[in-house]
C-alpha positions in Angstrom: 0.0 0.0 0.0 1.3 3.4 -0.9 1.1 5.8 2.0 -0.3 8.3 -0.5 -3.4 6.2 -0.7 -6.2 7.2 1.6 -6.5 5.5 5.0 -9.6 3.5 5.7 -11.4 3.1 9.1 -14.4 1.3 10.4 -17.1 3.7 11.7 -20.1 1.3 11.9 -21.0 -2.3 12.5 -24.1 -4.4 12.0 -24.5 -8.0 13.1 -27.2 -10.6 13.0 -25.7 -13.8 14.3 -27.0 -17.1 15.7 -26.0 -16.1 19.2 -27.1 -12.4 19.1 -28.6 -9.6 17.1 -27.0 -6.2 17.5 -23.6 -5.2 19.0 -24.5 -5.5 22.6 -26.0 -9.0 22.4 -23.2 -10.2 20.1 -20.5 -8.8 22.3 -22.0 -10.3 25.4 -22.3 -13.7 23.7 -18.6 -13.5 22.6 -17.5 -12.7 26.1 -19.6 -15.3 27.7 -18.7 -18.0 25.2 -22.4 -18.4 24.5 -23.1 -20.7 21.5 -25.8 -20.1 19.0 -25.9 -23.7 17.7 -29.2 -25.4 18.3 -31.0 -28.5 17.2 -33.5 -28.0 14.4 -36.4 -30.4 14.1 -36.9 -29.8 10.4 -33.4 -31.1 9.7 -34.2 -34.3 11.6 -37.5 -34.7 9.7 -35.6 -34.3 6.4 -33.1 -37.1 7.4 -30.1 -34.9 7.6 -27.1 -36.6 9.3 -26.2 -33.2 10.9 -29.4 -31.9 12.6 -27.9 -28.8 14.3 -27.0 -25.4 13.0 -26.7 -21.7 13.6 -29.8 -19.7 12.8 -30.5 -16.1 14.1 -33.4 -16.2 16.5 -36.8 -14.4 16.4 -36.0 -12.5 13.2 -39.7 -12.5 12.3 -40.5 -10.6 15.4 -38.3 -7.5 14.6 -37.8 -7.6 10.8 -40.8 -5.3 10.4 -38.9 -2.6 12.2 -36.5 -2.5 9.3 -38.6 -3.4 6.3 -42.1 -2.8 5.1 -44.6 -5.6 4.4 -44.2 -5.1 0.6 -40.4 -5.2 0.9 -40.5 -8.4 3.0 -42.8 -10.0 0.4 -40.1 -9.5 -2.2 -37.2 -10.8 -0.1 -35.9 -14.2 1.1 -34.0 -14.9 4.3 -30.6 -14.0 2.8 -31.8 -10.6 1.6 -33.5 -9.9 4.9 -30.4 -10.8 6.9 -28.2 -8.6 4.7 -30.6 -5.6 5.0 -30.8 -5.8 8.7 -27.0 -6.0 9.0 -26.5 -3.1 6.6 -29.1 -0.8 8.2 -27.7 -1.5 11.6 -24.2 -0.6 10.4 -25.5 2.5 8.7 -27.2 3.7 11.8 -24.2 2.7 14.0 -22.1 4.9 11.8 -24.3 7.9 12.7 -26.5 8.1 9.6 -30.3 8.2 9.3 -32.1 6.0 6.9 -33.0 8.3 4.0 -36.5 8.9 2.7 -37.7 8.0 -0.8 -37.2 11.5 -2.2 -33.6 11.9 -1.1 -31.0 12.0 -3.9 -28.6 9.1 -4.1 -25.4 9.3 -2.0 -22.8 9.2 -4.8 -20.0 8.8 -2.3 -21.3 5.7 -0.6 -21.5 2.2 -2.1 -21.7 -1.5 -0.9 -19.9 -4.7 -1.4 -22.2 -7.3 0.3 -21.5 -10.9 -0.7 -23.2 -14.2 -0.3 -22.2 -17.7 -1.0 -25.4 -19.5 -2.0 -28.1 -17.0 -1.2 -31.4 -17.3 -3.0 -31.4 -21.1 -3.4 -34.4 -21.4 -1.1 -36.5 -19.3 -3.4 -35.4 -21.3 -6.4 -36.0 -24.6 -4.7 -39.3 -23.8 -3.0 -41.0 -21.5 -5.5 -39.3 -21.1 -8.8 -38.6 -24.7 -9.7 -41.9 -26.2 -8.5 -44.0 -23.6 -10.3 -42.1 -23.7 -13.5 -42.2 -27.5 -13.6 -45.9 -27.4 -12.9 -46.4 -25.1 -15.9 -47.4 -22.1 -13.6 -44.9 -19.6 -14.9 -47.5 -16.8 -14.8 -47.8 -17.4 -11.0 -44.2 -16.6 -10.3 -44.9 -12.9 -9.6 -43.0 -9.8 -10.5 -40.4 -10.1 -7.8 -39.0 -13.5 -8.6 -35.9 -12.2 -10.5 -34.8 -9.9 -7.7 -35.1 -12.7 -5.2 -32.9 -15.2 -7.1 -30.3 -12.9 -8.7 -27.0 -13.1 -7.0 -26.9 -9.4 -6.4 -30.4 -9.3 -4.8 -29.0 -8.6 -1.3 -26.8 -5.6 -2.2 -29.3 -4.3 -4.8 -32.0 -4.1 -2.1 -29.7 -2.4 0.3 -28.9 0.2 -2.4 -32.6 1.1 -2.5 -33.1 1.2 1.2 -30.1 3.5 1.8 -30.0 5.5 -1.5 -26.5 4.3 -2.3 -25.0 5.9 -5.4 -21.5 4.5 -5.6 -20.5 1.0 -6.7 -23.1 -1.6 -5.4 -22.0 -5.2 -6.0 -22.4 -8.7 -4.6 -19.2 -10.7 -4.6 -19.3 -14.5 -4.2 -16.1 -16.4 -3.3 -17.5 -19.3 -1.2 -16.3 -19.2 2.4 -14.0 -16.3 1.7 -16.8 -14.0 0.5 -17.3 -11.8 3.6 -13.6 -11.2 4.1 -13.0 -10.6 0.4 -15.8 -8.0 0.4 -14.0 -6.1 3.2 -10.7 -6.1 1.4 -12.4 -5.0 -1.9 -14.4 -2.3 -0.2 -11.4 -0.9 1.6 -9.4 -0.9 -1.7 -12.1 1.2 -3.4 -11.8 3.8 -0.8 -8.0 3.8 -0.8 -8.1 4.3 -4.5 -10.2 7.4 -4.1 -13.3 5.9 -5.8 -15.6 6.1 -2.8 -15.8 7.8 0.5 -17.7 5.0 2.3 -18.5 1.4 1.5 -20.7 -1.0 3.4 -18.9 -4.3 3.2 -19.5 -7.8 4.5 -21.5 -10.9 3.8 -24.9 -12.6 4.4 -26.3 -16.1 4.1 -29.7 -17.6 4.6 -30.4 -20.7 6.6 -32.2 -22.8 4.0 -31.8 -26.6 4.3 -31.3 -26.5 0.5 -28.1 -24.6 1.2 -26.9 -27.0 3.8 -28.0 -30.3 2.1 -25.0 -30.5 -0.2 -22.5 -30.2 2.7 -24.4 -32.8 4.6 -24.1 -35.1 1.6 -20.4 -34.5 1.4 -20.1 -35.7 5.0 -18.2 -32.6 6.0 -20.7 -31.6 8.8 -20.5 -32.9 12.3 -23.1 -35.6 12.8 -22.0 -36.7 16.3 -23.5 -34.0 18.4 -27.1 -33.8 17.5 -28.0 -34.3 21.1 -25.5 -31.7 22.4 -25.7 -28.7 19.9 -23.5 -26.3 21.9 -20.7 -28.8 21.8 -21.0 -29.5 18.1 -18.7 -26.8 16.6 -15.2 -27.9 17.7 -12.4 -26.1 15.8 -8.9 -27.2 16.8 -10.3 -30.1 18.7 -9.0 -33.7 18.6 -12.7 -34.8 18.4 -13.6 -32.3 15.7 -15.8 -34.2 13.2 -16.8 -31.5 10.7 -18.2 -28.0 10.6 -21.6 -26.8 11.7 -23.6 -24.8 9.2 -24.6 -21.2 10.2 -26.3 -18.2 8.8 -26.8 -14.5 9.4 -25.0 -11.3 8.3 -22.0 -9.2 9.3 -21.6 -5.7 7.8 -18.9 -3.0 8.3 -19.2 0.6 7.4 -15.8 1.4 5.9 -14.9 5.1 5.6 -12.1 7.3 4.5 -10.3 8.6 7.6 -10.6 12.3 6.8 -14.3 12.0 6.2 -14.8 10.1 9.5 -12.8 12.7 11.4 -14.5 15.6 9.7 -17.9 14.5 10.8 -16.8 13.5 14.3 -17.6 9.8 13.8 -16.6 7.2 16.4 -13.8 5.1 14.9 -13.7 1.4 15.9 -10.5 0.4 14.1 -8.3 1.0 11.0 -8.1 -1.4 8.1 -4.3 -1.5 7.8 -4.3 -3.8 4.8 -5.4 -7.0 3.1 -4.7 -9.5 0.4 -6.6 -11.9 -1.8 -5.4 -14.8 -3.9 -6.0 -18.3 -5.2 -3.9 -21.4 -5.0 -4.8 -22.5 -8.5 -5.7 -26.0 -7.3 -2.0 -26.9 -7.2 0.5 -28.0 -4.6 -2.1 -29.7 -2.4 -4.8 -27.2 -3.2 -8.1 -28.4 -4.8 -11.7 -27.3 -5.2 -12.2 -28.1 -1.5 -8.7 -27.8 0.1 -6.3 -24.8 0.3 -2.9 -24.8 -1.3 -0.7 -24.1 1.8 1.8 -22.0 -0.2 -1.1 -19.7 -1.4 -2.4 -19.4 2.2 1.0 -18.3 3.4 1.4 -15.9 0.5 -2.0 -14.4 1.2 -1.1 -13.7 4.9 2.3 -12.3 4.0 0.6 -10.2 1.3 -1.7 -8.7 3.9 1.2 -8.0 6.2 3.1 -6.3 3.3 0.0 -4.3 2.4 -0.4 -3.2 6.0 3.3 -2.3 6.2 3.9 -4.4 9.4 5.8 -7.4 10.5 4.3 -10.7 11.7 5.6 -9.9 15.2 3.1 -7.0 15.4 0.0 -9.3 15.2 -1.5 -9.7 18.7 -4.3 -12.1 17.8 -5.6 -14.2 15.0 -9.3 -14.8 14.3 -8.8 -17.8 12.1 -10.9 -19.6 9.5 -10.7 -22.7 11.7 -13.8 -24.7 10.7 -13.4 -27.9 12.8 -12.2 -30.1 9.9 -8.9 -31.8 9.1 -7.6 -28.5 7.8 -7.3 -26.8 11.2 -3.8 -28.0 12.2 -2.6 -27.1 8.7 -4.0 -23.6 9.0 -2.3 -23.0 12.3 1.0 -24.2 10.9 0.5 -21.9 7.9 0.0 -18.9 10.2 3.2 -19.8 12.1 5.2 -20.0 8.8 3.6 -16.9 7.3 4.2 -14.8 10.5 7.6 -16.3 10.9 6.8 -17.0 14.5 7.6 -20.3 16.4 4.7 -22.1 18.1 5.9 -20.8 21.5 5.8 -17.3 20.2 2.5 -17.3 18.4 -0.2 -14.6 18.9 -3.5 -15.6 20.5 -5.6 -17.7 18.2 -9.3 -18.5 18.3 -12.3 -19.3 16.2 -15.6 -17.5 16.2 -17.1 -20.5 14.4 -17.0 -22.4 17.7 -19.8 -20.2 18.8 -21.9 -19.5 15.7 -20.9 -22.3 13.2 -19.7 -21.7 9.7 -22.0 -19.1 8.1 -20.5 -19.7 4.6 -20.7 -16.4 2.7 -21.5 -14.5 5.9 -18.7 -16.0 7.9 -16.0 -13.5 7.0 -18.3 -10.6 7.7 -19.5 -11.9 11.0 -15.9 -12.8 12.1 -14.6 -9.3 11.0 -17.3 -7.7 13.2 -16.2 -10.0 16.1 -12.6 -9.1 15.6 -13.3 -5.4 15.6 -15.5 -5.6 18.7 -12.6 -7.4 20.4 -10.2 -4.6 19.4 -12.6 -1.9 20.5 -13.4 -3.5 23.9 -10.0 -5.0 24.6 -10.6 -8.8 24.9 -10.1 -12.0 23.0 -13.1 -14.4 23.2 -12.7 -18.0 24.0 -12.6 -20.7 21.3 -14.9 -23.2 23.0 -15.0 -27.0 22.6 -11.3 -27.6 22.1 -10.1 -28.5 25.6 -9.1 -31.8 23.9 -6.7 -29.9 21.6 -5.8 -31.7 18.4 -2.5 -33.5 19.0 -0.8 -31.8 16.0 -1.5 -28.5 17.8 0.0 -29.3 21.2 3.0 -27.1 20.4 0.6 -24.2 20.0 -1.3 -24.8 23.2 -0.1 -21.6 24.8 -1.7 -19.5 22.1 -5.1 -21.1 21.9 -7.7 -19.1 23.9 -10.2 -21.4 25.6 -11.9 -18.8 27.8 -12.3 -15.1 27.2 -9.4 -13.0 28.3 -9.4 -9.3 28.9 -6.6 -7.7 26.9 -6.5 -3.9 27.1 -3.2 -4.0 25.2 -4.8 -5.7 22.1 -3.8 -3.5 19.2 -3.6 -5.6 16.0 -5.7 -8.5 14.9 -5.6 -10.6 11.7 -8.7 -12.2 10.2 -8.5 -14.7 7.4 -10.9 -16.8 5.4 -10.3 -19.7 3.0 -12.9 -21.0 0.6 -13.9 -23.7 -1.8 -12.1 -23.0 -5.1 -8.8 -22.7 -3.2 -9.4 -19.0 -2.6 -8.0 -17.0 0.3 -8.4 -13.6 2.0 -6.7 -11.9 4.9 -7.4 -8.5 6.4 -5.6 -6.8 9.2 -7.3 -4.4 11.7 -5.6 -2.1 14.1 -7.2 -0.3 17.0 -7.4 3.4 16.1 -5.7 5.9 18.4 
């Protein structure tokens, strides 16, 4: 990053997670190690092997505070989650939701991604009606519900966004990628503010493919809170999740000029792909590309690996966890005994796919802002390949007022990687 480029800070946060809606609830859940993983009867009825998952609670009870009846009629869960997260981030940044006659805000845009959003509408409505010859009964809002950019397009209308408004999709790297891309647009002088993050609905149609792949934990249906077990010796697959995490990214001078509260600075980030080589594949990361991505983020931020105080890892509770931790060690050039604190927000909320990076970026920034590192639950039986890193693994929340710099990374199907580095603003 050239220092001539504009600095980017975070001035607003919005979160709708399985263990809490809003910053206060989510922060409390992180501190307390409160899981949002629950048993869901409909998964059992559908003969899923994994019958637990992370779904935000009681959304139907408050979604009307954000969206009109007509808007809700034209939206699926993914779009609703994205809208709630974006509106919360917008308000948290100190802005009012604009009226219908307000001119577009040409300086503000959005990069709100999703992994598989909209498939519930396709599966439950579009496919059955078309196959039954009832095309005329699809309604006029079908296209906006199934198009990939439906979440960000709806947000643009709700908030009168006039800058770039796009939906990225990069599997489990989606949310982190959105933050990196949004920050770069501001740094390049093309926008003053960008809403950035990810959303994902909770449809069983989204989760079914993963269940069929046998990559979900099917051993804890009777103990949901213990099901998501990153870095554990007894990890048996990830737990699907859903929700939305959105950041308001803003150019520093703009934020300071309007007296905004600043949570953190986006120091830098990097994105790459391993090309399905050197051990990488459609479903597994190339370790060399993972390390290059982390090093690229460090270089972009202009810092050394020794300056990282904590890592919010991808850490999904699969075979890849020990490899990821080793990749962090190599990329940061820090021995196991000298590693920064490492933890996984997925232990509390599951793996929210396209929303994961956004949710975990929000968690990371809240940790920086409040000075703590939340516990990574369910890994008291640490994986034997991680024993050398035992001193860095955070099991219970620790207060850490000196926490200054945190790295967040995501790795997705397609051998794609993203890493972003946040620093507490002072």
